[in-house]
C-alpha positions in Angstrom: 0.3 -0.4 0.1 3.1 2.1 0.1 1.9 2.9 -3.7 -1.0 4.6 -2.9 1.2 7.8 -1.6 2.6 7.5 -4.9 -0.6 7.6 -6.7 -2.1 9.8 -4.7 0.2 12.7 -5.4 0.4 11.9 -9.2 -3.4 12.4 -8.9 -2.9 15.3 -7.3 -0.9 16.8 -9.6 -2.4 15.7 -12.8 -5.5 17.4 -11.0 -4.2 21.2 -11.0 -2.9 20.8 -14.2 -6.4 19.9 -15.7 -7.5 23.1 -14.1 -4.9 25.2 -15.3 -5.5 24.4 -18.8 -9.9 24.2 -18.5 -9.1 27.9 -16.8 -6.7 28.6 -20.1 -9.3 27.6 -22.8 -12.1 29.8 -21.5 -9.7 32.5 -21.3 -8.6 32.4 -24.5 -11.9 32.0 -26.1 -12.8 34.6 -24.4 -10.1 36.6 -26.0 -9.9 35.8 -29.6 -13.8 34.0 -30.4 -16.3 35.9 -31.2 -19.4 36.1 -29.5 -21.6 34.5 -31.6 -19.4 31.2 -31.9 -18.1 31.3 -28.4 -20.3 28.6 -26.9 -20.2 26.4 -29.8 -16.5 27.0 -29.9 -16.5 26.0 -25.7 -19.0 22.9 -26.2 -16.8 21.2 -28.9 -13.7 22.0 -26.7 -14.9 20.3 -23.5 -16.6 17.6 -25.4 -13.6 16.8 -27.3 -12.1 16.6 -23.6 -14.6 13.2 -22.5 -13.6 11.7 -26.5 -9.9 11.9 -26.0 -9.9 10.9 -22.2 -11.8 7.5 -23.5 -9.3 7.3 -26.3 -6.3 7.5 -24.8 -7.6 5.7 -21.7 -8.3 2.3 -24.0 -4.9 3.2 -26.2 -3.0 3.0 -22.5 -4.7 -0.2 -21.6 -4.3 -1.7 -24.9 -0.2 -1.1 -24.4 -0.1 -2.2 -20.7 -1.3 -5.8 -21.4 1.2 -8.4 -20.2 3.7 -5.7 -18.4 4.6 -5.8 -14.9 1.0 -5.5 -13.0 3.3 -3.6 -9.9 4.2 -0.5 -12.0 1.0 -0.5 -14.5 0.2 2.6 -12.9 3.4 4.5 -13.5 3.3 3.5 -16.9 -0.3 4.5 -17.7 0.7 8.5 -16.0 3.9 8.2 -18.4 2.2 7.4 -21.3 -1.0 9.8 -20.8 1.6 12.8 -19.5 3.2 11.6 -23.3 0.3 12.4 -25.0 -0.6 15.8 -22.9 2.6 17.3 -23.6 2.8 16.3 -27.7 -0.5 18.0 -27.4 0.5 21.1 -25.3 3.7 21.2 -28.2 1.2 21.3 -31.0 -0.9 23.7 -29.7 2.0 26.0 -29.2 3.2 25.4 -32.8 -0.3 25.3 -34.6 -2.3 28.1 -33.0 -0.3 31.7 -34.0 -2.5 33.6 -32.0 -2.2 31.6 -28.9 -0.9 33.5 -25.9 2.6 32.1 -24.9 2.5 31.1 -21.3 
């Protein structure tokens, strides 16, 4: 059970990151998106998060088949973190109008 402390810490840090990102997306939409399209933009973004969570979870579980059961949660965190880092890098490269933090 000592692993529960590590898992809890990682989930806490991940939650902080998700909170920061969701605030940034809403601020971005207020600053950049026209009022007429803002609601639809926010709905699409938030729905994409839910779909993305499902896809990444299924993909990660498929990758973890046959791996060491004691280290699976670490590998799952590493896989999802890797996709998050790639997404952030692509956002900074592709969206030219986005604020550079």
